[in-house]
DRENGULO-290546 format. One record per atom (N, C-alpha, C, O): residue in three letters; atom name; y, z, x. Coordinates in steps of 0.02 Angstrom, whole numbers. Example, Ala and Ser with C-alpha at 12.3 -4.5 7.8 and 13.67 -1.06 7.14 Angstrom:
BEGIN
+------+------+--------+--------+--------+
! type ! atom !      y !      z !      x !
+------+------+--------+--------+--------+
!  ala !    N !   -284 !    390 !    660 !
!  ala !   CA !   -225 !    390 !    615 !
!  ala !    C !   -165 !    390 !    660 !
!  ala !    O !   -166 !    423 !    712 !
!  ser !    N !   -112 !    354 !    642 !
!  ser !   CA !    -53 !    357 !    684 !
!  ser !    C !      2 !    394 !    645 !
!  ser !    O !     57 !    402 !    670 !
+------+------+--------+--------+--------+
//
This chain:
BEGIN
+------+------+--------+--------+--------+
! type ! atom !      y !      z !      x !
+------+------+--------+--------+--------+
!  unk !    N !  -7925 !   6323 !   8833 !
!  unk !   CA !  -7963 !   6262 !   8829 !
!  unk !    C !  -7931 !   6211 !   8877 !
!  unk !    O !  -7871 !   6201 !   8875 !
!  unk !    N !  -7971 !   6180 !   8919 !
!  unk !   CA !  -7944 !   6132 !   8967 !
!  unk !    C !  -7939 !   6063 !   8935 !
!  unk !    O !  -7977 !   6046 !   8889 !
!  unk !    N !  -7891 !   6025 !   8959 !
!  unk !   CA !  -7879 !   5958 !   8932 !
!  unk !    C !  -7903 !   5907 !   8982 !
!  unk !    O !  -7881 !   5907 !   9040 !
!  unk !    N !  -7948 !   5863 !   8962 !
!  unk !   CA !  -7973 !   5810 !   9005 !
!  unk !    C !  -7924 !   5751 !   9001 !
!  unk !    O !  -7914 !   5723 !   8947 !
!  unk !    N !  -7893 !   5731 !   9057 !
!  unk !   CA !  -7842 !   5679 !   9055 !
!  unk !    C !  -7868 !   5612 !   9031 !
!  unk !    O !  -7829 !   5571 !   9006 !
!  unk !    N !  -7932 !   5599 !   9037 !
!  unk !   CA !  -7958 !   5533 !   9016 !
!  unk !    C !  -7967 !   5528 !   8941 !
!  unk !    O !  -7970 !   5473 !   8914 !
!  unk !    N !  -7971 !   5585 !   8906 !
!  unk !   CA !  -7981 !   5582 !   8834 !
!  unk !    C !  -7922 !   5611 !   8795 !
!  unk !    O !  -7925 !   5615 !   8733 !
!  unk !    N !  -7869 !   5631 !   8829 !
!  unk !   CA !  -7813 !   5663 !   8796 !
!  unk !    C !  -7782 !   5618 !   8743 !
!  unk !    O !  -7767 !   5641 !   8688 !
!  unk !    N !  -7772 !   5554 !   8758 !
!  unk !   CA !  -7741 !   5509 !   8710 !
!  unk !    C !  -7781 !   5502 !   8646 !
!  unk !    O !  -7753 !   5504 !   8592 !
!  unk !    N !  -7847 !   5493 !   8653 !
!  unk !   CA !  -7888 !   5485 !   8593 !
!  unk !    C !  -7892 !   5551 !   8554 !
!  unk !    O !  -7892 !   5550 !   8493 !
!  unk !    N !  -7896 !   5607 !   8589 !
!  unk !   CA !  -7896 !   5672 !   8555 !
!  unk !    C !  -7830 !   5683 !   8520 !
!  unk !    O !  -7829 !   5709 !   8463 !
!  unk !    N !  -7776 !   5665 !   8552 !
!  unk !   CA !  -7710 !   5674 !   8521 !
!  unk !    C !  -7706 !   5634 !   8456 !
!  unk !    O !  -7681 !   5659 !   8406 !
!  unk !    N !  -7729 !   5572 !   8458 !
!  unk !   CA !  -7728 !   5531 !   8398 !
!  unk !    C !  -7772 !   5561 !   8344 !
!  unk !    O !  -7752 !   5563 !   8285 !
!  unk !    N !  -7830 !   5584 !   8362 !
!  unk !   CA !  -7875 !   5616 !   8313 !
!  unk !    C !  -7842 !   5677 !   8282 !
!  unk !    O !  -7844 !   5686 !   8221 !
!  unk !    N !  -7813 !   5720 !   8322 !
!  unk !   CA !  -7782 !   5781 !   8297 !
!  unk !    C !  -7720 !   5766 !   8255 !
!  unk !    O !  -7708 !   5798 !   8204 !
!  unk !    N !  -7681 !   5717 !   8277 !
!  unk !   CA !  -7622 !   5698 !   8238 !
!  unk !    C !  -7643 !   5671 !   8170 !
!  unk !    O !  -7614 !   5690 !   8119 !
!  unk !    N !  -7693 !   5627 !   8169 !
!  unk !   CA !  -7716 !   5599 !   8105 !
!  unk !    C !  -7745 !   5654 !   8060 !
!  unk !    O !  -7735 !   5653 !   8000 !
!  unk !    N !  -7782 !   5701 !   8090 !
!  unk !   CA !  -7810 !   5756 !   8050 !
!  unk !    C !  -7754 !   5799 !   8021 !
!  unk !    O !  -7758 !   5819 !   7963 !
!  unk !    N !  -7703 !   5812 !   8060 !
!  unk !   CA !  -7647 !   5853 !   8036 !
!  unk !    C !  -7613 !   5820 !   7976 !
!  unk !    O !  -7602 !   5853 !   7925 !
!  unk !    N !  -7597 !   5757 !   7983 !
!  unk !   CA !  -7565 !   5720 !   7928 !
!  unk !    C !  -7612 !   5712 !   7869 !
!  unk !    O !  -7592 !   5719 !   7812 !
!  unk !    N !  -7675 !   5696 !   7883 !
!  unk !   CA !  -7724 !   5686 !   7830 !
!  unk !    C !  -7735 !   5748 !   7788 !
!  unk !    O !  -7743 !   5744 !   7727 !
!  unk !    N !  -7737 !   5806 !   7820 !
!  unk !   CA !  -7745 !   5869 !   7783 !
!  unk !    C !  -7687 !   5881 !   7736 !
!  unk !    O !  -7697 !   5903 !   7679 !
!  unk !    N !  -7626 !   5868 !   7759 !
!  unk !   CA !  -7568 !   5879 !   7716 !
!  unk !    C !  -7569 !   5831 !   7657 !
!  unk !    O !  -7559 !   5851 !   7600 !
!  unk !    N !  -7582 !   5767 !   7671 !
!  unk !   CA !  -7584 !   5718 !   7616 !
!  unk !    C !  -7640 !   5735 !   7567 !
!  unk !    O !  -7629 !   5732 !   7506 !
!  unk !    N !  -7698 !   5753 !   7592 !
!  unk !   CA !  -7754 !   5772 !   7548 !
!  unk !    C !  -7738 !   5834 !   7507 !
!  unk !    O !  -7755 !   5837 !   7448 !
!  unk !    N !  -7705 !   5882 !   7537 !
!  unk !   CA !  -7686 !   5943 !   7501 !
!  unk !    C !  -7638 !   5929 !   7445 !
!  unk !    O !  -7645 !   5955 !   7390 !
!  unk !    N !  -7587 !   5887 !   7458 !
!  unk !   CA !  -7539 !   5869 !   7406 !
!  unk !    C !  -7572 !   5830 !   7350 !
!  unk !    O !  -7562 !   5844 !   7291 !
!  unk !    N !  -7612 !   5780 !   7368 !
!  unk !   CA !  -7646 !   5739 !   7318 !
!  unk !    C !  -7694 !   5783 !   7276 !
!  unk !    O !  -7697 !   5776 !   7215 !
!  unk !    N !  -7731 !   5826 !   7309 !
!  unk !   CA !  -7777 !   5870 !   7273 !
!  unk !    C !  -7740 !   5917 !   7225 !
!  unk !    O !  -7762 !   5928 !   7169 !
!  unk !    N !  -7684 !   5944 !   7247 !
!  unk !   CA !  -7644 !   5987 !   7205 !
!  unk !    C !  -7621 !   5951 !   7142 !
!  unk !    O !  -7628 !   5977 !   7087 !
!  unk !    N !  -7594 !   5891 !   7151 !
!  unk !   CA !  -7569 !   5853 !   7094 !
!  unk !    C !  -7626 !   5835 !   7046 !
!  unk !    O !  -7621 !   5845 !   6985 !
!  unk !    N !  -7681 !   5808 !   7073 !
!  unk !   CA !  -7736 !   5787 !   7030 !
!  unk !    C !  -7768 !   5847 !   6994 !
!  unk !    O !  -7778 !   5845 !   6934 !
!  unk !    N !  -7784 !   5899 !   7031 !
!  unk !   CA !  -7817 !   5956 !   7000 !
!  unk !    C !  -7772 !   5992 !   6950 !
!  unk !    O !  -7796 !   6016 !   6898 !
!  unk !    N !  -7707 !   5996 !   6964 !
!  unk !   CA !  -7662 !   6027 !   6915 !
!  unk !    C !  -7658 !   5985 !   6852 !
!  unk !    O !  -7654 !   6013 !   6797 !
!  unk !    N !  -7660 !   5919 !   6858 !
!  unk !   CA !  -7655 !   5876 !   6800 !
!  unk !    C !  -7720 !   5870 !   6759 !
!  unk !    O !  -7718 !   5849 !   6702 !
!  unk !    N !  -7776 !   5889 !   6788 !
!  unk !   CA !  -7838 !   5887 !   6749 !
!  unk !    C !  -7859 !   5956 !   6726 !
!  unk !    O !  -7914 !   5966 !   6702 !
!  unk !    N !  -7814 !   6005 !   6734 !
!  unk !   CA !  -7826 !   6071 !   6706 !
!  unk !    C !  -7852 !   6124 !   6754 !
!  unk !    O !  -7876 !   6176 !   6731 !
!  unk !    N !  -7849 !   6112 !   6819 !
!  unk !   CA !  -7872 !   6161 !   6868 !
!  unk !    C !  -7816 !   6179 !   6917 !
!  unk !    O !  -7822 !   6166 !   6977 !
!  unk !    N !  -7761 !   6208 !   6892 !
!  unk !   CA !  -7704 !   6220 !   6936 !
!  unk !    C !  -7718 !   6269 !   6993 !
!  unk !    O !  -7694 !   6260 !   7049 !
!  unk !    N !  -7758 !   6321 !   6979 !
!  unk !   CA !  -7771 !   6371 !   7030 !
!  unk !    C !  -7816 !   6343 !   7085 !
!  unk !    O !  -7808 !   6360 !   7144 !
!  unk !    N !  -7863 !   6301 !   7066 !
!  unk !   CA !  -7906 !   6268 !   7116 !
!  unk !    C !  -7863 !   6221 !   7158 !
!  unk !    O !  -7872 !   6217 !   7219 !
!  unk !    N !  -7816 !   6187 !   7125 !
!  unk !   CA !  -7771 !   6142 !   7162 !
!  unk !    C !  -7729 !   6179 !   7212 !
!  unk !    O !  -7721 !   6157 !   7269 !
!  unk !    N !  -7701 !   6236 !   7192 !
!  unk !   CA !  -7660 !   6276 !   7238 !
!  unk !    C !  -7702 !   6303 !   7295 !
!  unk !    O !  -7680 !   6303 !   7353 !
!  unk !    N !  -7763 !   6326 !   7280 !
!  unk !   CA !  -7806 !   6353 !   7333 !
!  unk !    C !  -7824 !   6298 !   7383 !
!  unk !    O !  -7823 !   6309 !   7443 !
!  unk !    N !  -7841 !   6238 !   7358 !
!  unk !   CA !  -7857 !   6183 !   7402 !
!  unk !    C !  -7797 !   6162 !   7444 !
!  unk !    O !  -7803 !   6148 !   7504 !
!  unk !    N !  -7739 !   6161 !   7412 !
!  unk !   CA !  -7677 !   6143 !   7447 !
!  unk !    C !  -7664 !   6192 !   7504 !
!  unk !    O !  -7650 !   6172 !   7561 !
!  unk !    N !  -7668 !   6257 !   7489 !
!  unk !   CA !  -7655 !   6307 !   7540 !
!  unk !    C !  -7705 !   6302 !   7597 !
!  unk !    O !  -7687 !   6310 !   7656 !
!  unk !    N !  -7769 !   6290 !   7581 !
!  unk !   CA !  -7820 !   6285 !   7633 !
!  unk !    C !  -7808 !   6224 !   7678 !
!  unk !    O !  -7812 !   6230 !   7739 !
!  unk !    N !  -7793 !   6167 !   7647 !
!  unk !   CA !  -7784 !   6106 !   7687 !
!  unk !    C !  -7719 !   6108 !   7728 !
!  unk !    O !  -7719 !   6088 !   7786 !
!  unk !    N !  -7665 !   6131 !   7698 !
!  unk !   CA !  -7602 !   6135 !   7735 !
!  unk !    C !  -7608 !   6189 !   7789 !
!  unk !    O !  -7581 !   6181 !   7844 !
!  unk !    N !  -7643 !   6243 !   7774 !
!  unk !   CA !  -7656 !   6294 !   7825 !
!  unk !    C !  -7696 !   6267 !   7883 !
!  unk !    O !  -7683 !   6283 !   7941 !
!  unk !    N !  -7747 !   6226 !   7868 !
!  unk !   CA !  -7786 !   6194 !   7921 !
!  unk !    C !  -7742 !   6148 !   7963 !
!  unk !    O !  -7750 !   6144 !   8024 !
!  unk !    N !  -7696 !   6114 !   7931 !
!  unk !   CA !  -7650 !   6070 !   7967 !
!  unk !    C !  -7606 !   6110 !   8015 !
!  unk !    O !  -7597 !   6091 !   8073 !
!  unk !    N !  -7579 !   6166 !   7991 !
!  unk !   CA !  -7539 !   6209 !   8036 !
!  unk !    C !  -7582 !   6237 !   8092 !
!  unk !    O !  -7560 !   6243 !   8149 !
!  unk !    N !  -7644 !   6255 !   8076 !
!  unk !   CA !  -7690 !   6282 !   8126 !
!  unk !    C !  -7703 !   6231 !   8181 !
!  unk !    O !  -7704 !   6249 !   8240 !
!  unk !    N !  -7715 !   6169 !   8162 !
!  unk !   CA !  -7727 !   6117 !   8212 !
!  unk !    C !  -7665 !   6109 !   8257 !
!  unk !    O !  -7671 !   6106 !   8318 !
!  unk !    N !  -7607 !   6105 !   8226 !
!  unk !   CA !  -7545 !   6097 !   8265 !
!  unk !    C !  -7535 !   6155 !   8314 !
!  unk !    O !  -7513 !   6146 !   8370 !
!  unk !    N !  -7551 !   6215 !   8290 !
!  unk !   CA !  -7540 !   6275 !   8332 !
!  unk !    C !  -7591 !   6280 !   8388 !
!  unk !    O !  -7573 !   6298 !   8444 !
!  unk !    N !  -7653 !   6264 !   8374 !
!  unk !   CA !  -7707 !   6273 !   8423 !
!  unk !    C !  -7715 !   6215 !   8471 !
!  unk !    O !  -7748 !   6223 !   8523 !
!  unk !    N !  -7687 !   6157 !   8456 !
!  unk !   CA !  -7694 !   6100 !   8502 !
!  unk !    C !  -7661 !   6117 !   8568 !
!  unk !    O !  -7604 !   6141 !   8569 !
!  unk !    N !  -7695 !   6105 !   8624 !
!  unk !   CA !  -7668 !   6127 !   8689 !
!  unk !    C !  -7609 !   6087 !   8714 !
!  unk !    O !  -7573 !   6110 !   8758 !
!  unk !    N !  -7598 !   6028 !   8688 !
!  unk !   CA !  -7542 !   5986 !   8710 !
!  unk !    C !  -7488 !   5981 !   8657 !
!  unk !    O !  -7483 !   6023 !   8613 !
!  unk !    N !  -7448 !   5929 !   8663 !
!  unk !   CA !  -7395 !   5916 !   8615 !
!  unk !    C !  -7419 !   5861 !   8568 !
!  unk !    O !  -7432 !   5805 !   8590 !
!  unk !    N !  -7423 !   5876 !   8504 !
!  unk !   CA !  -7445 !   5826 !   8455 !
!  unk !    C !  -7387 !   5782 !   8433 !
!  unk !    O !  -7395 !   5721 !   8425 !
!  unk !    N !  -7330 !   5811 !   8422 !
!  unk !   CA !  -7272 !   5774 !   8397 !
!  unk !    C !  -7214 !   5786 !   8444 !
!  unk !    O !  -7196 !   5843 !   8457 !
!  unk !    N !  -7186 !   5731 !   8471 !
!  unk !   CA !  -7133 !   5738 !   8521 !
!  unk !    C !  -7065 !   5715 !   8492 !
!  unk !    O !  -7058 !   5707 !   8432 !
!  unk !    N !  -7016 !   5705 !   8536 !
!  unk !   CA !  -6949 !   5687 !   8515 !
!  unk !    C !  -6948 !   5619 !   8480 !
!  unk !    O !  -6909 !   5609 !   8433 !
!  unk !    N !  -6990 !   5574 !   8502 !
!  unk !   CA !  -6993 !   5508 !   8469 !
!  unk !    C !  -7017 !   5516 !   8397 !
!  unk !    O !  -6991 !   5482 !   8352 !
!  unk !    N !  -7065 !   5559 !   8386 !
!  unk !   CA !  -7088 !   5573 !   8318 !
!  unk !    C !  -7032 !   5604 !   8276 !
!  unk !    O !  -7024 !   5588 !   8217 !
!  unk !    N !  -6994 !   5649 !   8307 !
!  unk !   CA !  -6939 !   5682 !   8271 !
!  unk !    C !  -6886 !   5630 !   8250 !
!  unk !    O !  -6860 !   5634 !   8195 !
!  unk !    N !  -6871 !   5582 !   8294 !
!  unk !   CA !  -6823 !   5530 !   8276 !
!  unk !    C !  -6848 !   5489 !   8218 !
!  unk !    O !  -6810 !   5472 !   8172 !
!  unk !    N !  -6912 !   5472 !   8219 !
!  unk !   CA !  -6941 !   5433 !   8164 !
!  unk !    C !  -6938 !   5474 !   8099 !
!  unk !    O !  -6918 !   5447 !   8047 !
!  unk !    N !  -6956 !   5537 !   8102 !
!  unk !   CA !  -6954 !   5579 !   8042 !
!  unk !    C !  -6883 !   5589 !   8017 !
!  unk !    O !  -6871 !   5592 !   7956 !
!  unk !    N !  -6834 !   5596 !   8063 !
!  unk !   CA !  -6764 !   5601 !   8042 !
!  unk !    C !  -6742 !   5538 !   8006 !
!  unk !    O !  -6708 !   5542 !   7954 !
!  unk !    N !  -6760 !   5480 !   8032 !
!  unk !   CA !  -6742 !   5417 !   7999 !
!  unk !    C !  -6776 !   5411 !   7931 !
!  unk !    O !  -6745 !   5391 !   7882 !
!  unk !    N !  -6840 !   5429 !   7928 !
!  unk !   CA !  -6876 !   5426 !   7864 !
!  unk !    C !  -6845 !   5473 !   7813 !
!  unk !    O !  -6839 !   5456 !   7754 !
!  unk !    N !  -6824 !   5532 !   7835 !
!  unk !   CA !  -6791 !   5579 !   7789 !
!  unk !    C !  -6726 !   5551 !   7763 !
!  unk !    O !  -6710 !   5556 !   7704 !
!  unk !    N !  -6687 !   5521 !   7808 !
!  unk !   CA !  -6624 !   5491 !   7788 !
!  unk !    C !  -6633 !   5435 !   7738 !
!  unk !    O !  -6597 !   5432 !   7688 !
!  unk !    N !  -6681 !   5391 !   7751 !
!  unk !   CA !  -6694 !   5336 !   7704 !
!  unk !    C !  -6720 !   5362 !   7637 !
!  unk !    O !  -6702 !   5335 !   7584 !
!  unk !    N !  -6762 !   5413 !   7639 !
!  unk !   CA !  -6788 !   5441 !   7577 !
!  unk !    C !  -6732 !   5470 !   7534 !
!  unk !    O !  -6729 !   5457 !   7474 !
!  unk !    N !  -6687 !   5509 !   7565 !
!  unk !   CA !  -6630 !   5536 !   7528 !
!  unk !    C !  -6586 !   5480 !   7502 !
!  unk !    O !  -6561 !   5484 !   7446 !
!  unk !    N !  -6576 !   5428 !   7541 !
!  unk !   CA !  -6534 !   5372 !   7520 !
!  unk !    C !  -6564 !   5337 !   7459 !
!  unk !    O !  -6528 !   5321 !   7412 !
!  unk !    N !  -6629 !   5325 !   7460 !
!  unk !   CA !  -6662 !   5291 !   7404 !
!  unk !    C !  -6658 !   5334 !   7341 !
!  unk !    O !  -6642 !   5309 !   7288 !
!  unk !    N !  -6671 !   5399 !   7348 !
!  unk !   CA !  -6666 !   5443 !   7290 !
!  unk !    C !  -6594 !   5448 !   7264 !
!  unk !    O !  -6583 !   5450 !   7204 !
!  unk !    N !  -6546 !   5449 !   7310 !
!  unk !   CA !  -6476 !   5454 !   7289 !
!  unk !    C !  -6455 !   5392 !   7250 !
!  unk !    O !  -6426 !   5398 !   7197 !
!  unk !    N !  -6470 !   5333 !   7277 !
!  unk !   CA !  -6452 !   5272 !   7241 !
!  unk !    C !  -6491 !   5265 !   7176 !
!  unk !    O !  -6464 !   5243 !   7125 !
!  unk !    N !  -6554 !   5284 !   7177 !
!  unk !   CA !  -6594 !   5282 !   7115 !
!  unk !    C !  -6564 !   5327 !   7062 !
!  unk !    O !  -6557 !   5307 !   7004 !
!  unk !    N !  -6548 !   5389 !   7081 !
!  unk !   CA !  -6519 !   5436 !   7033 !
!  unk !    C !  -6450 !   5414 !   7010 !
!  unk !    O !  -6432 !   5425 !   6952 !
!  unk !    N !  -6412 !   5382 !   7055 !
!  unk !   CA !  -6345 !   5359 !   7037 !
!  unk !    C !  -6347 !   5304 !   6984 !
!  unk !    O !  -6299 !   5294 !   6948 !
!  unk !    N !  -6403 !   5268 !   6981 !
!  unk !   CA !  -6410 !   5215 !   6931 !
!  unk !    C !  -6447 !   5241 !   6870 !
!  unk !    O !  -6426 !   5231 !   6813 !
!  unk !    N !  -6504 !   5275 !   6881 !
!  unk !   CA !  -6549 !   5293 !   6826 !
!  unk !    C !  -6517 !   5344 !   6778 !
!  unk !    O !  -6518 !   5333 !   6718 !
!  unk !    N !  -6489 !   5398 !   6803 !
!  unk !   CA !  -6466 !   5451 !   6758 !
!  unk !    C !  -6405 !   5430 !   6717 !
!  unk !    O !  -6402 !   5449 !   6659 !
!  unk !    N !  -6356 !   5394 !   6743 !
!  unk !   CA !  -6303 !   5370 !   6699 !
!  unk !    C !  -6329 !   5321 !   6645 !
!  unk !    O !  -6306 !   5323 !   6588 !
!  unk !    N !  -6376 !   5278 !   6664 !
!  unk !   CA !  -6405 !   5232 !   6614 !
!  unk !    C !  -6441 !   5271 !   6560 !
!  unk !    O !  -6434 !   5257 !   6500 !
!  unk !    N !  -6481 !   5321 !   6579 !
!  unk !   CA !  -6515 !   5362 !   6530 !
!  unk !    C !  -6466 !   5400 !   6485 !
!  unk !    O !  -6478 !   5408 !   6426 !
!  unk !    N !  -6411 !   5422 !   6514 !
!  unk !   CA !  -6361 !   5458 !   6474 !
!  unk !    C !  -6329 !   5412 !   6423 !
!  unk !    O !  -6318 !   5431 !   6366 !
!  unk !    N !  -6314 !   5350 !   6443 !
!  unk !   CA !  -6287 !   5301 !   6395 !
!  unk !    C !  -6338 !   5287 !   6340 !
!  unk !    O !  -6320 !   5285 !   6281 !
!  unk !    N !  -6401 !   5276 !   6359 !
!  unk !   CA !  -6453 !   5264 !   6309 !
!  unk !    C !  -6461 !   5324 !   6262 !
!  unk !    O !  -6473 !   5315 !   6203 !
!  unk !    N !  -6454 !   5384 !   6288 !
!  unk !   CA !  -6456 !   5444 !   6247 !
!  unk !    C !  -6398 !   5443 !   6197 !
!  unk !    O !  -6406 !   5461 !   6138 !
!  unk !    N !  -6339 !   5423 !   6221 !
!  unk !   CA !  -6280 !   5419 !   6178 !
!  unk !    C !  -6290 !   5370 !   6120 !
!  unk !    O !  -6264 !   5382 !   6065 !
!  unk !    N !  -6327 !   5317 !   6131 !
!  unk !   CA !  -6341 !   5267 !   6079 !
!  unk !    C !  -6403 !   5286 !   6037 !
!  unk !    O !  -6422 !   5250 !   5991 !
!  unk !    N !  -6434 !   5342 !   6054 !
!  unk !   CA !  -6493 !   5363 !   6016 !
!  unk !    C !  -6556 !   5326 !   6035 !
!  unk !    O !  -6605 !   5327 !   5997 !
!  unk !    N !  -6557 !   5292 !   6091 !
!  unk !   CA !  -6614 !   5253 !   6114 !
!  unk !    C !  -6659 !   5290 !   6163 !
!  unk !    O !  -6710 !   5264 !   6185 !
!  unk !    N !  -6638 !   5350 !   6182 !
!  unk !   CA !  -6676 !   5388 !   6232 !
!  unk !    C !  -6673 !   5461 !   6214 !
!  unk !    O !  -6622 !   5485 !   6189 !
!  unk !    N !  -6727 !   5497 !   6226 !
!  unk !   CA !  -6730 !   5569 !   6214 !
!  unk !    C !  -6744 !   5604 !   6280 !
!  unk !    O !  -6790 !   5585 !   6316 !
!  unk !    N !  -6705 !   5655 !   6294 !
!  unk !   CA !  -6715 !   5693 !   6356 !
!  unk !    C !  -6778 !   5736 !   6348 !
!  unk !    O !  -6779 !   5783 !   6308 !
!  unk !    N !  -6829 !   5719 !   6385 !
!  unk !   CA !  -6891 !   5759 !   6384 !
!  unk !    C !  -6887 !   5813 !   6438 !
!  unk !    O !  -6845 !   5808 !   6483 !
!  unk !    N !  -6929 !   5864 !   6434 !
!  unk !   CA !  -6929 !   5914 !   6487 !
!  unk !    C !  -6943 !   5884 !   6556 !
!  unk !    O !  -6916 !   5908 !   6606 !
!  unk !    N !  -6985 !   5832 !   6559 !
!  unk !   CA !  -7000 !   5801 !   6624 !
!  unk !    C !  -6938 !   5769 !   6654 !
!  unk !    O !  -6923 !   5780 !   6713 !
!  unk !    N !  -6901 !   5731 !   6614 !
!  unk !   CA !  -6842 !   5697 !   6641 !
!  unk !    C !  -6788 !   5748 !   6658 !
!  unk !    O !  -6754 !   5741 !   6709 !
!  unk !    N !  -6781 !   5798 !   6617 !
!  unk !   CA !  -6732 !   5851 !   6632 !
!  unk !    C !  -6751 !   5887 !   6697 !
!  unk !    O !  -6708 !   5904 !   6737 !
!  unk !    N !  -6816 !   5900 !   6705 !
!  unk !   CA !  -6840 !   5932 !   6767 !
!  unk !    C !  -6829 !   5889 !   6828 !
!  unk !    O !  -6811 !   5914 !   6881 !
!  unk !    N !  -6839 !   5823 !   6821 !
!  unk !   CA !  -6827 !   5777 !   6877 !
!  unk !    C !  -6753 !   5778 !   6896 !
!  unk !    O !  -6736 !   5778 !   6955 !
!  unk !    N !  -6710 !   5779 !   6846 !
!  unk !   CA !  -6638 !   5782 !   6860 !
!  unk !    C !  -6619 !   5848 !   6894 !
!  unk !    O !  -6580 !   5848 !   6941 !
!  unk !    N !  -6648 !   5903 !   6871 !
!  unk !   CA !  -6634 !   5968 !   6902 !
!  unk !    C !  -6659 !   5970 !   6973 !
!  unk !    O !  -6627 !   5999 !   7017 !
!  unk !    N !  -6717 !   5939 !   6986 !
!  unk !   CA !  -6745 !   5938 !   7054 !
!  unk !    C !  -6700 !   5897 !   7100 !
!  unk !    O !  -6687 !   5917 !   7157 !
!  unk !    N !  -6676 !   5840 !   7076 !
!  unk !   CA !  -6630 !   5800 !   7117 !
!  unk !    C !  -6567 !   5838 !   7132 !
!  unk !    O !  -6542 !   5837 !   7188 !
!  unk !    N !  -6540 !   5873 !   7082 !
!  unk !   CA !  -6481 !   5914 !   7092 !
!  unk !    C !  -6495 !   5967 !   7145 !
!  unk !    O !  -6453 !   5978 !   7189 !
!  unk !    N !  -6552 !   6000 !   7141 !
!  unk !   CA !  -6569 !   6052 !   7189 !
!  unk !    C !  -6576 !   6024 !   7260 !
!  unk !    O !  -6551 !   6053 !   7308 !
!  unk !    N !  -6611 !   5967 !   7266 !
!  unk !   CA !  -6622 !   5937 !   7333 !
!  unk !    C !  -6556 !   5917 !   7365 !
!  unk !    O !  -6543 !   5933 !   7423 !
!  unk !    N !  -6513 !   5883 !   7327 !
!  unk !   CA !  -6450 !   5861 !   7357 !
!  unk !    C !  -6401 !   5917 !   7367 !
!  unk !    O !  -6361 !   5915 !   7413 !
!  unk !    N !  -6402 !   5968 !   7324 !
!  unk !   CA !  -6360 !   6026 !   7335 !
!  unk !    C !  -6379 !   6062 !   7399 !
!  unk !    O !  -6337 !   6081 !   7439 !
!  unk !    N !  -6444 !   6071 !   7408 !
!  unk !   CA !  -6469 !   6103 !   7469 !
!  unk !    C !  -6452 !   6061 !   7531 !
!  unk !    O !  -6430 !   6088 !   7582 !
!  unk !    N !  -6461 !   5996 !   7526 !
!  unk !   CA !  -6446 !   5951 !   7582 !
!  unk !    C !  -6372 !   5957 !   7602 !
!  unk !    O !  -6357 !   5964 !   7661 !
!  unk !    N !  -6327 !   5954 !   7553 !
!  unk !   CA !  -6256 !   5957 !   7570 !
!  unk !    C !  -6235 !   6027 !   7593 !
!  unk !    O !  -6190 !   6034 !   7634 !
!  unk !    N !  -6266 !   6078 !   7566 !
!  unk !   CA !  -6251 !   6146 !   7589 !
!  unk !    C !  -6272 !   6155 !   7662 !
!  unk !    O !  -6234 !   6182 !   7703 !
!  unk !    N !  -6332 !   6131 !   7679 !
!  unk !   CA !  -6355 !   6137 !   7749 !
!  unk !    C !  -6313 !   6093 !   7795 !
!  unk !    O !  -6296 !   6114 !   7850 !
!  unk !    N !  -6297 !   6032 !   7772 !
!  unk !   CA !  -6254 !   5988 !   7813 !
!  unk !    C !  -6187 !   6021 !   7826 !
!  unk !    O !  -6163 !   6020 !   7883 !
!  unk !    N !  -6157 !   6049 !   7774 !
!  unk !   CA !  -6093 !   6083 !   7783 !
!  unk !    C !  -6097 !   6141 !   7831 !
!  unk !    O !  -6053 !   6150 !   7873 !
!  unk !    N !  -6151 !   6179 !   7826 !
!  unk !   CA !  -6160 !   6236 !   7872 !
!  unk !    C !  -6167 !   6212 !   7944 !
!  unk !    O !  -6138 !   6240 !   7990 !
!  unk !    N !  -6207 !   6159 !   7954 !
!  unk !   CA !  -6217 !   6133 !   8022 !
!  unk !    C !  -6153 !   6104 !   8051 !
!  unk !    O !  -6140 !   6112 !   8111 !
!  unk !    N !  -6113 !   6071 !   8010 !
!  unk !   CA !  -6048 !   6046 !   8034 !
!  unk !    C !  -6002 !   6104 !   8051 !
!  unk !    O !  -5966 !   6101 !   8101 !
!  unk !    N !  -6003 !   6156 !   8010 !
!  unk !   CA !  -5961 !   6215 !   8022 !
!  unk !    C !  -5981 !   6249 !   8088 !
!  unk !    O !  -5939 !   6270 !   8127 !
!  unk !    N !  -6047 !   6254 !   8100 !
!  unk !   CA !  -6072 !   6287 !   8161 !
!  unk !    C !  -6055 !   6247 !   8223 !
!  unk !    O !  -6045 !   6276 !   8277 !
!  unk !    N !  -6051 !   6181 !   8217 !
!  unk !   CA !  -6038 !   6139 !   8275 !
!  unk !    C !  -5965 !   6144 !   8291 !
!  unk !    O !  -5941 !   6112 !   8338 !
+------+------+--------+--------+--------+
//
């Protein structure tokens, strides 16, 4: 497929927005449909929309996301981890103290959130350690 230089910028914006929109729609659909009792429909929709997003990225004749985008995403990832780390550093000790006073009960949801944070940060530090070792 040939690329027309006069429309490349607008096409790139359209394709970038479609790529991101499909992923966001897939995640939102998965969450909503799973919570209203249609988990399999949610998973199917998620896979279809995320697959379409990958298809667009793969089939687009130019570069949709460049080094500038990577720097932005790296910064966003760093800030996201920082916010979750500080949040967990405050929330879980407070919940543990409240549990000790009998004012809080550990529900499966809160326990799962704690386990997910442990998994995310364990993976992050394991990968960081490996990358430092390789360098």
